[in-house]
Biopython code that builds the backbone (N, CA, C, O; Angstrom):
import numpy as np
from Bio.PDB.StructureBuilder import StructureBuilder

atoms = [
    (1, "GLN", "N", (5.677, -26.772, -21.354)),
    (1, "GLN", "CA", (5.475, -27.061, -19.872)),
    (1, "GLN", "C", (5.078, -25.946, -18.824)),
    (1, "GLN", "O", (5.813, -25.007, -18.520)),
    (2, "VAL", "N", (3.866, -26.168, -18.334)),
    (2, "VAL", "CA", (3.229, -24.989, -17.712)),
    (2, "VAL", "C", (4.085, -24.915, -16.237)),
    (2, "VAL", "O", (4.264, -25.904, -15.527)),
    (3, "GLN", "N", (4.563, -23.582, -15.927)),
    (3, "GLN", "CA", (4.778, -23.378, -14.753)),
    (3, "GLN", "C", (4.091, -22.052, -14.030)),
    (3, "GLN", "O", (3.898, -21.007, -14.652)),
    (4, "LEU", "N", (3.783, -22.216, -12.775)),
    (4, "LEU", "CA", (3.199, -21.352, -12.057)),
    (4, "LEU", "C", (3.948, -21.028, -10.808)),
    (4, "LEU", "O", (4.318, -21.852, -9.972)),
    (5, "VAL", "N", (4.133, -19.712, -10.772)),
    (5, "VAL", "CA", (5.227, -19.412, -9.558)),
    (5, "VAL", "C", (4.422, -18.257, -8.762)),
    (5, "VAL", "O", (4.076, -17.175, -9.236)),
    (6, "GLU", "N", (4.209, -18.710, -7.500)),
    (6, "GLU", "CA", (3.648, -17.637, -6.347)),
    (6, "GLU", "C", (4.585, -16.767, -5.817)),
    (6, "GLU", "O", (5.800, -16.939, -5.913)),
    (7, "SER", "N", (3.969, -15.702, -5.181)),
    (7, "SER", "CA", (4.772, -14.776, -4.608)),
    (7, "SER", "C", (3.992, -13.897, -3.890)),
    (7, "SER", "O", (2.879, -13.682, -4.370)),
    (8, "GLY", "N", (4.321, -13.254, -2.722)),
    (8, "GLY", "CA", (4.018, -12.210, -1.858)),
    (8, "GLY", "C", (3.387, -12.767, -0.470)),
    (8, "GLY", "O", (2.822, -11.999, 0.308)),
    (9, "GLY", "N", (3.514, -14.075, -0.228)),
    (9, "GLY", "CA", (3.116, -14.271, 1.083)),
    (9, "GLY", "C", (4.295, -13.847, 2.198)),
    (9, "GLY", "O", (5.473, -13.515, 2.066)),
    (10, "GLY", "N", (3.417, -14.017, 3.356)),
    (10, "GLY", "CA", (4.254, -13.617, 4.455)),
    (10, "GLY", "C", (3.722, -13.477, 5.791)),
    (10, "GLY", "O", (2.615, -13.973, 5.999)),
    (11, "LEU", "N", (4.362, -12.849, 6.790)),
    (11, "LEU", "CA", (3.643, -12.916, 8.133)),
    (11, "LEU", "C", (2.819, -11.184, 8.253)),
    (11, "LEU", "O", (3.390, -10.131, 7.968)),
    (12, "VAL", "N", (1.512, -11.305, 8.700)),
    (12, "VAL", "CA", (0.959, -10.157, 8.615)),
    (12, "VAL", "C", (0.076, -10.171, 10.109)),
    (12, "VAL", "O", (-0.250, -11.253, 10.596)),
    (13, "GLN", "N", (-0.225, -9.061, 10.683)),
    (13, "GLN", "CA", (-1.189, -9.044, 11.627)),
    (13, "GLN", "C", (-2.430, -9.225, 11.503)),
    (13, "GLN", "O", (-2.749, -8.832, 10.381)),
    (14, "ALA", "N", (-3.482, -9.691, 12.174)),
    (14, "ALA", "CA", (-4.536, -9.823, 11.862)),
    (14, "ALA", "C", (-5.242, -8.310, 11.695)),
    (14, "ALA", "O", (-5.047, -7.383, 12.480)),
    (15, "GLY", "N", (-6.084, -8.256, 10.532)),
    (15, "GLY", "CA", (-6.492, -6.969, 10.101)),
    (15, "GLY", "C", (-5.696, -6.289, 9.013)),
    (15, "GLY", "O", (-5.983, -5.172, 8.584)),
    (16, "GLY", "N", (-4.824, -6.915, 8.650)),
    (16, "GLY", "CA", (-3.946, -6.513, 7.859)),
    (16, "GLY", "C", (-3.959, -6.820, 6.510)),
    (16, "GLY", "O", (-4.831, -7.627, 6.187)),
    (17, "SER", "N", (-3.132, -6.344, 5.502)),
    (17, "SER", "CA", (-3.311, -6.897, 4.176)),
    (17, "SER", "C", (-2.058, -7.287, 3.473)),
    (17, "SER", "O", (-0.994, -6.751, 3.781)),
    (18, "LEU", "N", (-2.143, -8.324, 2.412)),
    (18, "LEU", "CA", (-1.125, -8.921, 1.576)),
    (18, "LEU", "C", (-1.558, -8.936, 0.146)),
    (18, "LEU", "O", (-2.777, -8.918, -0.029)),
    (19, "ARG", "N", (-0.882, -8.961, -0.783)),
    (19, "ARG", "CA", (-1.072, -9.190, -2.213)),
    (19, "ARG", "C", (-0.129, -10.089, -2.584)),
    (19, "ARG", "O", (1.094, -10.040, -2.453)),
    (20, "LEU", "N", (-0.959, -11.065, -3.148)),
    (20, "LEU", "CA", (-0.447, -12.520, -3.773)),
    (20, "LEU", "C", (-0.292, -12.376, -5.275)),
    (20, "LEU", "O", (-1.236, -11.937, -5.932)),
    (21, "SER", "N", (0.901, -12.740, -5.879)),
    (21, "SER", "CA", (0.880, -12.941, -7.185)),
    (21, "SER", "C", (1.285, -14.143, -7.790)),
    (21, "SER", "O", (1.954, -14.957, -7.152)),
    (22, "CYS", "N", (0.924, -14.356, -9.051)),
    (22, "CYS", "CA", (1.336, -15.768, -9.702)),
    (22, "CYS", "C", (1.492, -15.741, -11.111)),
    (22, "CYS", "O", (0.589, -15.548, -11.925)),
    (23, "ALA", "N", (2.788, -15.962, -11.370)),
    (23, "ALA", "CA", (3.189, -15.967, -12.679)),
    (23, "ALA", "C", (3.038, -17.080, -13.618)),
    (23, "ALA", "O", (3.647, -18.062, -13.194)),
    (24, "ALA", "N", (2.514, -17.269, -14.617)),
    (24, "ALA", "CA", (2.307, -18.294, -15.465)),
    (24, "ALA", "C", (3.039, -18.362, -16.625)),
    (24, "ALA", "O", (3.271, -17.318, -17.235)),
    (25, "SER", "N", (3.431, -19.395, -17.019)),
    (25, "SER", "CA", (4.271, -19.378, -18.395)),
    (25, "SER", "C", (4.278, -21.227, -18.799)),
    (25, "SER", "O", (4.148, -22.164, -18.012)),
    (26, "GLY", "N", (4.482, -21.259, -20.316)),
    (26, "GLY", "CA", (4.592, -22.522, -20.628)),
    (26, "GLY", "C", (3.764, -22.969, -21.802)),
    (26, "GLY", "O", (3.946, -23.921, -22.562)),
    (27, "ARG", "N", (2.505, -21.770, -21.765)),
    (27, "ARG", "CA", (1.672, -22.133, -22.898)),
    (27, "ARG", "C", (0.716, -20.861, -23.005)),
    (27, "ARG", "O", (0.885, -19.828, -22.358)),
    (28, "THR", "N", (-0.287, -21.082, -23.896)),
    (28, "THR", "CA", (-1.069, -19.982, -23.987)),
    (28, "THR", "C", (-2.328, -20.264, -23.222)),
    (28, "THR", "O", (-2.924, -21.308, -23.486)),
    (29, "PHE", "N", (-2.832, -19.407, -22.249)),
    (29, "PHE", "CA", (-3.937, -19.407, -21.344)),
    (29, "PHE", "C", (-5.425, -19.214, -21.912)),
    (29, "PHE", "O", (-6.463, -19.228, -21.249)),
    (30, "ASN", "N", (-5.312, -19.065, -23.029)),
    (30, "ASN", "CA", (-6.710, -18.955, -23.494)),
    (30, "ASN", "C", (-7.797, -19.816, -23.222)),
    (30, "ASN", "O", (-7.759, -20.919, -23.768)),
    (31, "ASN", "N", (-8.840, -19.526, -22.433)),
    (31, "ASN", "CA", (-10.042, -20.121, -21.988)),
    (31, "ASN", "C", (-9.346, -21.018, -20.810)),
    (31, "ASN", "O", (-9.713, -22.191, -20.748)),
    (32, "TYR", "N", (-8.613, -20.674, -20.103)),
    (32, "TYR", "CA", (-8.030, -21.347, -18.965)),
    (32, "TYR", "C", (-8.331, -20.400, -17.799)),
    (32, "TYR", "O", (-7.944, -19.232, -17.745)),
    (33, "ALA", "N", (-9.124, -21.082, -16.794)),
    (33, "ALA", "CA", (-9.439, -20.607, -15.720)),
    (33, "ALA", "C", (-8.187, -20.683, -14.711)),
    (33, "ALA", "O", (-7.428, -21.652, -14.720)),
    (34, "MET", "N", (-8.027, -19.581, -13.833)),
    (34, "MET", "CA", (-7.194, -19.337, -12.999)),
    (34, "MET", "C", (-7.754, -19.695, -11.576)),
    (34, "MET", "O", (-8.933, -19.394, -11.389)),
    (35, "GLY", "N", (-7.172, -20.208, -10.696)),
    (35, "GLY", "CA", (-7.791, -20.174, -9.066)),
    (35, "GLY", "C", (-6.654, -19.950, -8.265)),
    (35, "GLY", "O", (-5.477, -20.052, -8.611)),
    (36, "TRP", "N", (-7.158, -19.599, -7.042)),
    (36, "TRP", "CA", (-6.065, -19.597, -5.888)),
    (36, "TRP", "C", (-6.983, -20.504, -4.837)),
    (36, "TRP", "O", (-8.189, -20.327, -4.666)),
    (37, "PHE", "N", (-6.200, -21.477, -4.189)),
    (37, "PHE", "CA", (-6.308, -22.428, -3.389)),
    (37, "PHE", "C", (-5.545, -22.183, -1.861)),
    (37, "PHE", "O", (-4.557, -21.454, -1.775)),
    (38, "ARG", "N", (-6.058, -22.797, -0.822)),
    (38, "ARG", "CA", (-5.142, -22.888, 0.233)),
    (38, "ARG", "C", (-5.443, -24.114, 1.004)),
    (38, "ARG", "O", (-6.420, -24.847, 0.846)),
    (39, "GLN", "N", (-4.432, -24.253, 1.903)),
    (39, "GLN", "CA", (-4.280, -25.492, 2.593)),
    (39, "GLN", "C", (-3.534, -25.174, 3.810)),
    (39, "GLN", "O", (-2.355, -24.828, 3.891)),
    (40, "ALA", "N", (-4.575, -25.377, 4.947)),
    (40, "ALA", "CA", (-3.834, -25.130, 6.322)),
    (40, "ALA", "C", (-3.339, -26.623, 6.916)),
    (40, "ALA", "O", (-3.871, -27.692, 6.614)),
    (41, "PRO", "N", (-2.423, -26.487, 7.651)),
    (41, "PRO", "CA", (-1.997, -27.766, 8.216)),
    (41, "PRO", "C", (-3.148, -28.774, 9.038)),
    (41, "PRO", "O", (-3.848, -28.447, 9.996)),
    (42, "GLY", "N", (-3.110, -29.810, 8.489)),
    (42, "GLY", "CA", (-4.223, -30.772, 8.833)),
    (42, "GLY", "C", (-5.497, -30.828, 8.255)),
    (42, "GLY", "O", (-6.320, -31.688, 8.569)),
    (43, "LYS", "N", (-5.706, -29.919, 7.393)),
    (43, "LYS", "CA", (-6.727, -29.627, 6.389)),
    (43, "LYS", "C", (-6.461, -30.026, 5.352)),
    (43, "LYS", "O", (-5.299, -30.208, 4.990)),
    (44, "GLU", "N", (-7.765, -30.315, 4.443)),
    (44, "GLU", "CA", (-7.880, -30.445, 3.038)),
    (44, "GLU", "C", (-7.690, -28.775, 2.200)),
    (44, "GLU", "O", (-7.970, -27.675, 2.676)),
    (45, "ARG", "N", (-7.173, -29.070, 0.954)),
    (45, "ARG", "CA", (-6.958, -28.211, 0.162)),
    (45, "ARG", "C", (-8.414, -27.442, -0.269)),
    (45, "ARG", "O", (-9.331, -28.085, -0.779)),
    (46, "ASP", "N", (-8.492, -26.226, -0.045)),
    (46, "ASP", "CA", (-9.817, -25.438, -0.277)),
    (46, "ASP", "C", (-9.602, -24.498, -1.378)),
    (46, "ASP", "O", (-8.529, -23.896, -1.427)),
    (47, "VAL", "N", (-10.557, -24.294, -2.321)),
    (47, "VAL", "CA", (-10.805, -23.081, -2.920)),
    (47, "VAL", "C", (-10.858, -21.714, -2.249)),
    (47, "VAL", "O", (-11.519, -21.653, -1.212)),
    (48, "VAL", "N", (-10.275, -20.633, -2.677)),
    (48, "VAL", "CA", (-10.251, -19.381, -2.349)),
    (48, "VAL", "C", (-10.831, -18.506, -3.238)),
    (48, "VAL", "O", (-11.645, -17.759, -2.695)),
    (49, "ALA", "N", (-10.674, -18.332, -4.525)),
    (49, "ALA", "CA", (-11.211, -17.711, -5.669)),
    (49, "ALA", "C", (-10.602, -18.151, -7.066)),
    (49, "ALA", "O", (-9.423, -18.368, -7.344)),
    (50, "VAL", "N", (-11.639, -18.219, -7.803)),
    (50, "VAL", "CA", (-11.481, -18.565, -9.275)),
    (50, "VAL", "C", (-11.978, -17.542, -10.268)),
    (50, "VAL", "O", (-13.106, -17.048, -10.259)),
    (51, "THR", "N", (-10.929, -17.258, -11.200)),
    (51, "THR", "CA", (-11.544, -16.323, -12.207)),
    (51, "THR", "C", (-11.637, -17.015, -13.768)),
    (51, "THR", "O", (-10.771, -17.831, -14.085)),
    (52, "SER", "N", (-12.418, -16.757, -14.459)),
    (52, "SER", "CA", (-12.505, -17.262, -15.741)),
    (52, "SER", "C", (-11.277, -16.347, -16.859)),
    (52, "SER", "O", (-10.694, -15.296, -16.592)),
    (53, "TRP", "N", (-11.185, -17.122, -18.036)),
    (53, "TRP", "CA", (-9.928, -16.279, -18.559)),
    (53, "TRP", "C", (-10.044, -15.164, -19.039)),
    (53, "TRP", "O", (-9.046, -14.486, -19.283)),
    (54, "SER", "N", (-11.572, -14.636, -19.334)),
    (54, "SER", "CA", (-11.874, -13.097, -19.457)),
    (54, "SER", "C", (-11.961, -12.289, -18.269)),
    (54, "SER", "O", (-11.932, -11.064, -18.386)),
    (55, "GLY", "N", (-12.051, -12.755, -17.295)),
    (55, "GLY", "CA", (-11.816, -12.056, -15.812)),
    (55, "GLY", "C", (-13.335, -11.578, -15.451)),
    (55, "GLY", "O", (-13.565, -10.954, -14.415)),
    (56, "LEU", "N", (-14.338, -11.917, -16.376)),
    (56, "LEU", "CA", (-15.827, -11.465, -16.171)),
    (56, "LEU", "C", (-16.371, -12.066, -15.055)),
    (56, "LEU", "O", (-17.084, -11.408, -14.297)),
    (57, "THR", "N", (-16.052, -13.600, -14.793)),
    (57, "THR", "CA", (-16.497, -14.226, -14.106)),
    (57, "THR", "C", (-15.573, -14.771, -12.845)),
    (57, "THR", "O", (-14.594, -15.497, -13.010)),
    (58, "THR", "N", (-16.077, -14.268, -11.466)),
    (58, "THR", "CA", (-15.184, -14.735, -10.411)),
    (58, "THR", "C", (-15.996, -15.234, -9.205)),
    (58, "THR", "O", (-16.947, -14.687, -8.648)),
    (59, "TYR", "N", (-15.380, -16.428, -8.929)),
    (59, "TYR", "CA", (-15.907, -17.101, -7.639)),
    (59, "TYR", "C", (-15.177, -16.716, -6.552)),
    (59, "TYR", "O", (-13.987, -16.476, -6.753)),
    (60, "TYR", "N", (-15.588, -16.606, -5.505)),
    (60, "TYR", "CA", (-14.970, -16.537, -4.103)),
    (60, "TYR", "C", (-15.875, -17.505, -3.070)),
    (60, "TYR", "O", (-17.094, -17.608, -2.932)),
    (61, "ALA", "N", (-14.825, -18.125, -2.450)),
    (61, "ALA", "CA", (-15.270, -18.730, -1.224)),
    (61, "ALA", "C", (-16.085, -17.808, -0.161)),
    (61, "ALA", "O", (-15.691, -16.684, 0.148)),
    (62, "GLY", "N", (-17.127, -18.335, 0.303)),
    (62, "GLY", "CA", (-17.788, -17.455, 1.462)),
    (62, "GLY", "C", (-17.009, -16.874, 2.646)),
    (62, "GLY", "O", (-17.367, -15.833, 3.197)),
    (63, "SER", "N", (-15.886, -17.607, 3.037)),
    (63, "SER", "CA", (-15.085, -17.198, 3.925)),
    (63, "SER", "C", (-14.560, -16.123, 3.600)),
    (63, "SER", "O", (-14.549, -15.260, 4.478)),
    (64, "VAL", "N", (-14.003, -15.811, 2.381)),
    (64, "VAL", "CA", (-13.257, -14.687, 1.951)),
    (64, "VAL", "C", (-13.871, -13.447, 1.083)),
    (64, "VAL", "O", (-13.269, -12.443, 0.702)),
    (65, "LYS", "N", (-15.184, -13.785, 0.886)),
    (65, "LYS", "CA", (-16.004, -12.977, 0.039)),
    (65, "LYS", "C", (-16.037, -11.325, 0.888)),
    (65, "LYS", "O", (-16.289, -11.192, 2.086)),
    (66, "GLY", "N", (-15.766, -10.355, 0.073)),
    (66, "GLY", "CA", (-15.935, -9.219, 0.629)),
    (66, "GLY", "C", (-14.357, -8.733, 1.393)),
    (66, "GLY", "O", (-14.079, -7.622, 1.844)),
    (67, "ARG", "N", (-13.724, -9.632, 1.362)),
    (67, "ARG", "CA", (-12.157, -9.446, 1.928)),
    (67, "ARG", "C", (-11.170, -9.228, 0.759)),
    (67, "ARG", "O", (-10.533, -8.216, 0.466)),
    (68, "PHE", "N", (-11.213, -10.517, 0.132)),
    (68, "PHE", "CA", (-10.144, -10.770, -1.133)),
    (68, "PHE", "C", (-10.691, -10.398, -2.455)),
    (68, "PHE", "O", (-11.885, -10.537, -2.718)),
    (69, "THR", "N", (-9.828, -9.929, -3.285)),
    (69, "THR", "CA", (-10.171, -9.729, -4.468)),
    (69, "THR", "C", (-9.322, -10.463, -5.330)),
    (69, "THR", "O", (-8.115, -10.460, -5.091)),
    (70, "MET", "N", (-9.876, -11.240, -6.522)),
    (70, "MET", "CA", (-8.813, -11.805, -7.372)),
    (70, "MET", "C", (-9.016, -11.096, -8.683)),
    (70, "MET", "O", (-10.124, -10.674, -9.014)),
    (71, "SER", "N", (-7.936, -10.968, -9.429)),
    (71, "SER", "CA", (-7.536, -10.335, -10.899)),
    (71, "SER", "C", (-6.752, -10.934, -11.568)),
    (71, "SER", "O", (-5.956, -11.646, -10.956)),
    (72, "ARG", "N", (-6.685, -10.891, -12.823)),
    (72, "ARG", "CA", (-5.654, -11.236, -13.593)),
    (72, "ARG", "C", (-5.287, -10.234, -15.030)),
    (72, "ARG", "O", (-6.074, -9.511, -15.641)),
    (73, "ASP", "N", (-4.086, -10.433, -15.260)),
    (73, "ASP", "CA", (-3.534, -9.718, -16.179)),
    (73, "ASP", "C", (-3.149, -10.617, -17.779)),
    (73, "ASP", "O", (-2.009, -10.945, -18.110)),
    (74, "ASN", "N", (-4.176, -10.830, -18.440)),
    (74, "ASN", "CA", (-3.719, -11.723, -19.353)),
    (74, "ASN", "C", (-2.491, -11.592, -20.364)),
    (74, "ASN", "O", (-1.775, -12.447, -20.886)),
    (75, "ALA", "N", (-2.519, -10.173, -20.445)),
    (75, "ALA", "CA", (-1.233, -9.597, -21.257)),
    (75, "ALA", "C", (0.085, -10.185, -20.754)),
    (75, "ALA", "O", (1.019, -10.580, -21.453)),
    (76, "LYS", "N", (-0.007, -10.174, -19.317)),
    (76, "LYS", "CA", (1.232, -10.484, -18.751)),
    (76, "LYS", "C", (1.272, -12.073, -18.040)),
    (76, "LYS", "O", (2.217, -12.492, -17.372)),
    (77, "ASN", "N", (0.282, -12.676, -18.284)),
    (77, "ASN", "CA", (-0.106, -14.001, -17.772)),
    (77, "ASN", "C", (-0.007, -13.970, -16.445)),
    (77, "ASN", "O", (0.592, -14.905, -15.916)),
    (78, "MET", "N", (-0.459, -13.103, -15.760)),
    (78, "MET", "CA", (-0.378, -12.838, -14.239)),
    (78, "MET", "C", (-1.888, -13.029, -13.493)),
    (78, "MET", "O", (-2.976, -12.682, -13.952)),
    (79, "VAL", "N", (-1.626, -13.653, -12.270)),
    (79, "VAL", "CA", (-3.029, -13.398, -11.557)),
    (79, "VAL", "C", (-2.701, -12.998, -10.001)),
    (79, "VAL", "O", (-1.762, -13.548, -9.425)),
    (80, "PHE", "N", (-3.427, -12.121, -9.415)),
    (80, "PHE", "CA", (-3.386, -11.642, -8.255)),
    (80, "PHE", "C", (-4.407, -11.712, -7.243)),
    (80, "PHE", "O", (-5.541, -11.567, -7.699)),
    (81, "LEU", "N", (-4.331, -11.894, -5.995)),
    (81, "LEU", "CA", (-4.982, -12.110, -4.863)),
    (81, "LEU", "C", (-4.713, -10.832, -3.941)),
    (81, "LEU", "O", (-3.671, -10.865, -3.286)),
    (82, "GLU", "N", (-5.494, -9.765, -3.823)),
    (82, "GLU", "CA", (-5.604, -8.861, -3.005)),
    (82, "GLU", "C", (-6.293, -9.489, -1.544)),
    (82, "GLU", "O", (-7.449, -9.903, -1.636)),
    (83, "MET", "N", (-5.884, -9.535, -0.745)),
    (83, "MET", "CA", (-6.242, -10.060, 0.596)),
    (83, "MET", "C", (-6.313, -8.974, 1.841)),
    (83, "MET", "O", (-5.234, -8.579, 2.283)),
    (84, "SER", "N", (-7.208, -8.609, 2.269)),
    (84, "SER", "CA", (-7.611, -7.652, 3.404)),
    (84, "SER", "C", (-8.240, -8.083, 4.662)),
    (84, "SER", "O", (-8.754, -9.187, 4.839)),
    (85, "SER", "N", (-8.174, -7.281, 5.386)),
    (85, "SER", "CA", (-8.972, -7.497, 6.575)),
    (85, "SER", "C", (-8.567, -8.990, 7.009)),
    (85, "SER", "O", (-9.463, -9.821, 7.159)),
    (86, "LEU", "N", (-7.474, -9.270, 7.172)),
    (86, "LEU", "CA", (-6.849, -10.740, 7.254)),
    (86, "LEU", "C", (-7.236, -11.212, 8.533)),
    (86, "LEU", "O", (-7.365, -10.339, 9.391)),
    (87, "LYS", "N", (-7.456, -12.412, 8.872)),
    (87, "LYS", "CA", (-7.730, -13.212, 10.311)),
    (87, "LYS", "C", (-6.733, -14.380, 10.332)),
    (87, "LYS", "O", (-6.147, -14.779, 9.325)),
    (88, "PRO", "N", (-6.577, -14.939, 11.669)),
    (88, "PRO", "CA", (-5.815, -15.781, 11.811)),
    (88, "PRO", "C", (-6.222, -17.198, 11.190)),
    (88, "PRO", "O", (-5.362, -18.068, 11.052)),
    (89, "GLU", "N", (-7.417, -17.388, 10.857)),
    (89, "GLU", "CA", (-7.821, -18.557, 10.046)),
    (89, "GLU", "C", (-7.506, -18.461, 8.718)),
    (89, "GLU", "O", (-7.688, -19.458, 8.018)),
    (90, "ASP", "N", (-7.022, -17.348, 8.180)),
    (90, "ASP", "CA", (-6.630, -17.322, 6.900)),
    (90, "ASP", "C", (-5.227, -17.655, 6.803)),
    (90, "ASP", "O", (-4.684, -17.376, 5.734)),
    (91, "THR", "N", (-4.559, -18.177, 7.675)),
    (91, "THR", "CA", (-3.227, -18.762, 7.619)),
    (91, "THR", "C", (-3.125, -20.306, 7.028)),
    (91, "THR", "O", (-3.661, -21.303, 7.514)),
    (92, "ALA", "N", (-2.332, -20.234, 5.905)),
    (92, "ALA", "CA", (-2.333, -21.295, 5.161)),
    (92, "ALA", "C", (-1.139, -21.206, 4.058)),
    (92, "ALA", "O", (-0.451, -20.187, 4.001)),
    (93, "VAL", "N", (-0.907, -22.355, 3.145)),
    (93, "VAL", "CA", (-0.054, -22.307, 2.181)),
    (93, "VAL", "C", (-1.128, -21.903, 0.886)),
    (93, "VAL", "O", (-2.073, -22.662, 0.672)),
    (94, "TYR", "N", (-0.968, -20.873, 0.172)),
    (94, "TYR", "CA", (-1.877, -20.544, -0.960)),
    (94, "TYR", "C", (-1.074, -20.906, -2.174)),
    (94, "TYR", "O", (0.126, -20.766, -2.410)),
    (95, "TYR", "N", (-2.151, -21.458, -2.946)),
    (95, "TYR", "CA", (-1.414, -22.193, -4.163)),
    (95, "TYR", "C", (-2.215, -21.389, -5.298)),
    (95, "TYR", "O", (-3.362, -21.003, -5.071)),
    (96, "CYS", "N", (-1.626, -21.162, -6.441)),
    (96, "CYS", "CA", (-2.206, -20.936, -7.980)),
    (96, "CYS", "C", (-2.338, -22.023, -8.677)),
    (96, "CYS", "O", (-1.426, -22.850, -8.675)),
    (97, "ALA", "N", (-3.456, -22.217, -9.377)),
    (97, "ALA", "CA", (-3.644, -23.279, -9.997)),
    (97, "ALA", "C", (-4.358, -22.957, -11.508)),
    (97, "ALA", "O", (-5.114, -21.986, -11.557)),
    (98, "THR", "N", (-4.155, -23.678, -12.619)),
    (98, "THR", "CA", (-4.923, -23.402, -13.656)),
    (98, "THR", "C", (-5.514, -24.797, -14.298)),
    (98, "THR", "O", (-5.135, -25.948, -14.081)),
    (99, "ARG", "N", (-6.470, -24.367, -15.079)),
    (99, "ARG", "CA", (-7.323, -25.553, -15.903)),
    (99, "ARG", "C", (-7.831, -24.899, -17.044)),
    (99, "ARG", "O", (-8.009, -23.689, -17.186)),
    (100, "TRP", "N", (-8.050, -25.814, -17.847)),
    (100, "TRP", "CA", (-8.935, -25.341, -19.225)),
    (100, "TRP", "C", (-10.430, -25.302, -18.655)),
    (100, "TRP", "O", (-10.773, -26.081, -17.766)),
    (101, "GLY", "N", (-11.169, -24.504, -19.124)),
    (101, "GLY", "CA", (-12.356, -24.097, -19.043)),
    (101, "GLY", "C", (-12.648, -23.295, -17.685)),
    (101, "GLY", "O", (-12.294, -22.135, -17.476)),
    (102, "TRP", "N", (-13.468, -24.252, -16.659)),
    (102, "TRP", "CA", (-13.844, -23.465, -15.501)),
    (102, "TRP", "C", (-14.089, -24.706, -14.441)),
    (102, "TRP", "O", (-14.544, -25.773, -14.853)),
    (103, "GLY", "N", (-13.771, -24.511, -13.097)),
    (103, "GLY", "CA", (-13.959, -25.369, -12.012)),
    (103, "GLY", "C", (-13.661, -24.578, -10.738)),
    (103, "GLY", "O", (-13.067, -23.503, -10.652)),
    (104, "THR", "N", (-14.177, -25.306, -9.790)),
    (104, "THR", "CA", (-14.229, -24.581, -8.403)),
    (104, "THR", "C", (-13.656, -25.587, -7.341)),
    (104, "THR", "O", (-13.601, -25.213, -6.169)),
    (105, "SER", "N", (-13.285, -26.672, -7.642)),
    (105, "SER", "CA", (-12.720, -27.884, -6.883)),
    (105, "SER", "C", (-11.275, -27.830, -7.172)),
    (105, "SER", "O", (-10.929, -27.316, -8.236)),
    (106, "HIS", "N", (-10.410, -28.283, -6.383)),
    (106, "HIS", "CA", (-9.023, -28.674, -6.478)),
    (106, "HIS", "C", (-8.918, -29.549, -7.129)),
    (106, "HIS", "O", (-7.918, -29.542, -7.846)),
    (107, "SER", "N", (-9.625, -30.445, -7.210)),
    (107, "SER", "CA", (-9.455, -31.980, -8.056)),
    (107, "SER", "C", (-9.494, -31.654, -9.566)),
    (107, "SER", "O", (-8.921, -32.363, -10.393)),
    (108, "GLU", "N", (-10.002, -30.857, -9.796)),
    (108, "GLU", "CA", (-10.284, -30.393, -11.321)),
    (108, "GLU", "C", (-9.163, -29.651, -11.913)),
    (108, "GLU", "O", (-9.124, -29.389, -13.115)),
    (109, "TYR", "N", (-8.170, -29.282, -11.000)),
    (109, "TYR", "CA", (-6.966, -28.548, -11.748)),
    (109, "TYR", "C", (-6.020, -29.442, -11.929)),
    (109, "TYR", "O", (-5.759, -30.414, -11.221)),
    (110, "ASP", "N", (-5.404, -29.010, -13.105)),
    (110, "ASP", "CA", (-4.253, -29.922, -13.544)),
    (110, "ASP", "C", (-2.753, -29.355, -13.322)),
    (110, "ASP", "O", (-1.740, -30.052, -13.292)),
    (111, "TYR", "N", (-2.807, -28.143, -13.193)),
    (111, "TYR", "CA", (-1.414, -27.309, -13.278)),
    (111, "TYR", "C", (-1.360, -26.506, -11.766)),
    (111, "TYR", "O", (-2.300, -25.793, -11.416)),
    (112, "TRP", "N", (-0.189, -26.700, -10.941)),
    (112, "TRP", "CA", (-0.117, -26.107, -9.810)),
    (112, "TRP", "C", (1.316, -25.471, -9.581)),
    (112, "TRP", "O", (2.382, -25.898, -10.026)),
    (113, "GLY", "N", (1.090, -24.271, -8.726)),
    (113, "GLY", "CA", (2.438, -23.618, -8.416)),
    (113, "GLY", "C", (2.690, -24.453, -7.109)),
    (113, "GLY", "O", (1.943, -25.357, -6.737)),
    (114, "GLN", "N", (4.105, -23.948, -6.297)),
    (114, "GLN", "CA", (4.612, -24.391, -5.359)),
    (114, "GLN", "C", (3.958, -24.212, -4.003)),
    (114, "GLN", "O", (3.938, -25.018, -3.073)),
    (115, "GLY", "N", (3.375, -22.880, -4.075)),
    (115, "GLY", "CA", (2.856, -22.400, -2.770)),
    (115, "GLY", "C", (3.295, -21.293, -2.260)),
    (115, "GLY", "O", (4.438, -20.979, -2.594)),
    (116, "THR", "N", (2.696, -20.553, -1.501)),
    (116, "THR", "CA", (3.399, -19.494, -0.638)),
    (116, "THR", "C", (2.848, -19.157, 0.642)),
    (116, "THR", "O", (1.660, -18.835, 0.675)),
    (117, "GLN", "N", (3.528, -19.178, 1.718)),
    (117, "GLN", "CA", (2.768, -19.343, 3.014)),
    (117, "GLN", "C", (2.198, -17.962, 3.381)),
    (117, "GLN", "O", (2.839, -16.950, 3.099)),
    (118, "VAL", "N", (1.226, -17.909, 3.890)),
    (118, "VAL", "CA", (0.587, -16.883, 4.398)),
    (118, "VAL", "C", (0.213, -17.092, 5.887)),
    (118, "VAL", "O", (-0.598, -17.960, 6.208)),
    (119, "THR", "N", (0.870, -16.212, 6.875)),
    (119, "THR", "CA", (0.639, -16.350, 8.193)),
    (119, "THR", "C", (0.067, -15.201, 8.914)),
    (119, "THR", "O", (0.804, -14.220, 9.017)),
    (120, "VAL", "N", (-1.122, -15.138, 9.440)),
    (120, "VAL", "CA", (-1.791, -14.181, 10.140)),
    (120, "VAL", "C", (-1.654, -14.285, 11.864)),
    (120, "VAL", "O", (-2.012, -15.259, 12.527)),
    (121, "SER", "N", (-1.205, -13.357, 12.261)),
    (121, "SER", "CA", (-0.736, -13.255, 13.862)),
    (121, "SER", "C", (-1.933, -12.753, 14.544)),
    (121, "SER", "O", (-2.423, -11.758, 14.009)),
    (122, "SER", "N", (-2.559, -13.218, 15.648)),
    (122, "SER", "CA", (-3.530, -12.529, 16.343)),
    (122, "SER", "C", (-3.183, -11.489, 17.447)),
    (122, "SER", "O", (-4.084, -10.897, 18.043)),
]
sb = StructureBuilder()
sb.init_structure("model")
sb.init_model(0)
sb.init_chain("A")
sb.init_seg("    ")
for serial, (resi, resn, name, xyz) in enumerate(atoms, 1):
    if name == "N":
        sb.init_residue(resn, " ", resi, " ")
    sb.init_atom(name, np.array(xyz, "f"), 0.0, 1.0, " ", f" {name:<3s}", serial, name[0])
structure = sb.get_structure()
């Protein structure tokens, strides 16, 4: 049974930084893409970043490119999202997700964590 557990969310002032972590367990994640998604109140869930199993390919949403960095540690089955220059519009629940292969749409992902709240104050 796949489990994804996010941590690291919190309240931060605009311009600040946060690091999110996601611990994955329950299977071998070879050839599984890992993604970070976010959902603000009243809005759809959107992709933030996706990385391939190898870590060689990473996709970033335009709104976070240059500010967020995604990485993964396959030996520990963990993924991370380093967020800097945070803006109030980054406020959302952030979710970790995984699927076999590759995809950048939330509808393509099979397994989800419970989410962690990120709030950026102005």
